[in-house]
N, C-alpha and C positions, 0 to 999 in steps of 0.2 A: 504494500499500499504506499502511496506517496504522502498520505497524511494520516494523523491519528483519528480513528473513528470515534464518534461521540454518541452517547445515549442520553435521552431525555425521558423522564417519567413523571406522570402526574398521579398523586395519591390523595385519597379521601376516606376518612373513617365514617361509617354511616350510623353506627349504633350508639357510640358513646359521646359523640359530639367532640368538643375541643379536648385536647390533652392526650390523644391516642399516640403512643410512641411507636415508631416504626424504624427498624434497623435494616438497611440495605447492604448486603455484601456484594460488591461489584465483581467478585471473582478474580481479581488481580491483587489481592491483599489489602485493598482499600475498602473501608466501611464508612457508612454515613448514617446518622440518626436524625430524624425529623419528628416534630410534633404536628400531628395532622388535625385539621379543622373539618368538621362535617359539612360546613357551609361553603367552603371554597377549596379548590384543588391546590395542593402544595407541589411545586415542581422541583424535582431533583435532577441534577445533570452530572455527568461523569465523562471524562475523556481518557481513553486508554493510551498509555505511552508505549507499551510493548506491542508493536505491530509487525515484528519480524516473523516471516514464515507463517505457518498455520498455528494460530493460538486459539484455544477454546476458553471461553469465559462462562463460569457457572454463576449466574446471578441469583442470589437468594434474598427473599424479602420476609422479614420476621415482624408480624404485627404484635404489639405489646398487649393488646386487649382482644377478647373474643368479639366476633361480629364485624370484623373488618371486611371491606369490599373495595374493588377497584372501579372507578367511574369510567365513562366512555373515553376511548383513545388514551388509555393510561400510559401505555408503553410505545413510544415511537423511536425507531432506530433506522438509520440509513442502511441500505442493502449490504454495504461493505463490512458492517459490524458483525463479528463472529460470535453472536450470542447463541449458544446451542442448547442450553438447559436452563429451565426456570423451576425452582423449588418454592412452593407456597407453604408457609407455616400453617399449623392447625388452627391458628387464630383467623385465618382468612376464610370467609363463608360464602362468597359470591364474586362473580365477575360480571361487570356491566358491558354494554355494547362496545365491541371492537377493542377490548382492553389490551390485547397483545397481537392484533392482526398485523400482517405485512412483515413480520420478522422472518424473513425467508430462510435464514440460517438455523432457526430454532428446530432442534431434533427431538427433544423430550421435555415433558412437563410433569411435575408431581403435584397432583391434586389431593389434598389431605382429607381424611375422614372428618365429617362434620360439614364438609362443603355441600351447599344446597343447590345452587344452580349456576349455569353459564348463560349469559344473554347473547344476543345476536352478534355473530362475527367475532366472538371472543378470541379464537385462534385461527380465523380465516387467513388464507394465503401464507401459512407458515410451512416449514419443512418437517413437521411432525411426522414420525414414522410409525408410532405405536401409542395408543391412548388407553388408559385404564380409568374409567369413571368410578368414583367412590360410591359406596353403598348408601351414603346419605343423600345422594342426588336423585330427584324424582322425575326430572325432565331435561331434555336438551332442546335449545332453540337452534337456529342455524349457526351453531357454535364452531363447527370443524369443517365448513365447506371450503372447497378449493385448496385443501391440504394436499399438494401435489405428490407427496411421497408417502402418504398415510396408507399402510397396508392392513392394520388390524385395529379394531376397536372392541374393547371389552366393556360390556354394559352390565350393570348390576341388576339384581332381581327387583330393586326398588323403582326402577324406571317405569313410569306409567304413560309417558307421552314422548313422542319424538316429533318435533315440530317441522314445519315446512322448510325445505332446503337444508335439513340437518347435516347431511353428509354429501351434499350436492357437489359434483365435480371432483370427487376424490378418486382420481383416475387409476391409482394403483391399489385401491382397497379390494382385498381378496376375500375377506371373511368378516361377518359380523353376525352375532346371535341376538335377535330381538327377544328380550325376556318374556316369559309367560307372566301375564299381569298387565302388559302394555295394552292400553285401551285405545290409543289414538296414534295414527301416523299422519304426518302432514304431507301436503302435496310436494312432489319433487324431492322427497327426503333422500332418496338414493339415486336420483337421476344422474346420468353421465358418470356413474361409477363403472368405468369401462372394463375393469378387471374382475368385478364381482361375478363369481361363477355359480353360486348357489346360495339360497337363503331359505330359512324356515320362518314362516309367519305363525305366531302364536294363536291359539284358539280364542283368545280374548279380544281379537280384532274383529270388528264387524264391517269395516269399510276400507277399501283400498283406493286412496284418493288419486286425483289428477296427476299424471306424469310420475307416479311413484317410483317406477323402475325404468323410465324412458331412457333409451340409448345405453342400457347396460349390455354392451355388445357380447360379453362372454357369459351371460346368464343362461346356462344350459338347462337348469331345472329350477322349479319353484313349487313349493307345497302350499296350496291355498286351503286353509282348514275349514271344516264344517263350522258354520257360525257366521262366516263372511256373507254379507247380503248384497253388496254392490261393488262392482269393478268400474271405476270411473274413467273418465276420458283419458286415453293414451297411457293408462296405468302400466302397460307393458309394451308400448310403442317402440319399434326399432330395436327390440331385443333379438338381434340377428342370429343368435345361436340357440335360441329356445326352440326345442324340437317337438315337445309335447306339453300339454297342460290339461289338468283336470279341474273342471268347474264343479264345485260341490253342490249338493242338493239345496243348500240354504241361499244361494245367490238368486236374487230376483231381478237384477238389472245389470246390464253391461253397456258402458258408455261409448261415445264416439271414438273411433280409432283405438280401441282398447288394446287390440293385438295387431294393429296395422304395421306393415313393414317388418314383421317377424319372418324374415325370408326363408328360414329353415323349419318353420312350424308346419309339421305334416300330420299331427294327430291332436284333435280337440275332443276330450272326453266330457260330455255334458250329462251330469247326473240328475239335474232337476227334471221331474216328470212333466211339469208345465214349463214351456219355454220362457226363460227370463225376458223381460222387456229389453229389446235391442234398440238403442237410440237411433241408429240408422244402419244402412247396409255396408258401411265401410269399416266395421270393427275388425274384420278379418281380411282386409285387402292386402295384396302383396305378400301373401304367405307362400310357402312352397307349392309348386304347381300340383302336386299330388295330395295336397292336404285333404283329410277326411274328418267328418264330424260323427262321433259315435253317441247316439241318443238312446235313452232307455227303451227297452222293448215295450211296445204298445204306444210309444209317443212319437213315432216317426211322422205320422200324418199331421199331428199338431205342430211339430216343428216346421214341416215343409209348407204349411199354409199360414204360419204366424207372420205378423208384420215384420218386415226386414229380414227375417230368417229365410224367407222364400227365396231370396237371392242365392242361397247356398244349398237349395233343395237337392240338386243333383249330386252333391258331395256327401250326402247324409246316408247313414245306415244304422240299423238297430244293433244294440249291444246289450249283452246280459251282465248287468252289474250285480255283484254279490251283496 
């Protein structure tokens, strides 16, 4: 580097008001202590003098009181700064919007037990490779979208909600387990996760929202559980390696373009005896040329004559489900 990289950080304590002591270890032997006001952000700055070669800086932040949180845009750093790890003390309970976004060099973060939630963009556009969410967290906002190196996310059983765009654009994400007990998935939560190859949806989910898995190009299989009632617009659009899908008996509606552009989809197993409402006739456009629909024995005529299903009548045949 031709110049010493600098880090600027804004801090605010939201539970105790004034007098919250916070100690920052900048990772190069230098520490700094500040007294944080709940009503105004306190800015701390640090310049690294050792910039020869590849240098790792582990920046730790220790809040002196319980209930500490970071406000919007807490941590700003130029791309050249090699901040690779952040450790939050067990006094930190939440992160607000975009607290640590755009730290491209950030590889790991430690979230303490007692941590309750991460707001929108908390770690967006960072280089995180692995994330473990603590058991005290009940939901994720769009906290880890565009983490271009993120491969694994471990979600605790305490999670009840994954909001819209939660993991959107995490191109290397290979695996994620949605905990049983999760009740809500937000739109586009896993969209453009190009490396995601399989995922199990828990039986506590009743709705697969718009664009949920859109453009997950390596998604070869997905298990839609009994209990899901609606598959919304483009939920699986452009999942180009999805070869087969089973629609459970509980599904009563399928949205526009739900499986469109799934170019290798060749088998659609439809378990509902009554045809689900089909928003229009493009839900299964641009599938594999030999794609077939397998409907319950005794329901063939109902499917062939149902609104919008009739466009696929010639590709339907009866199937004995156990």
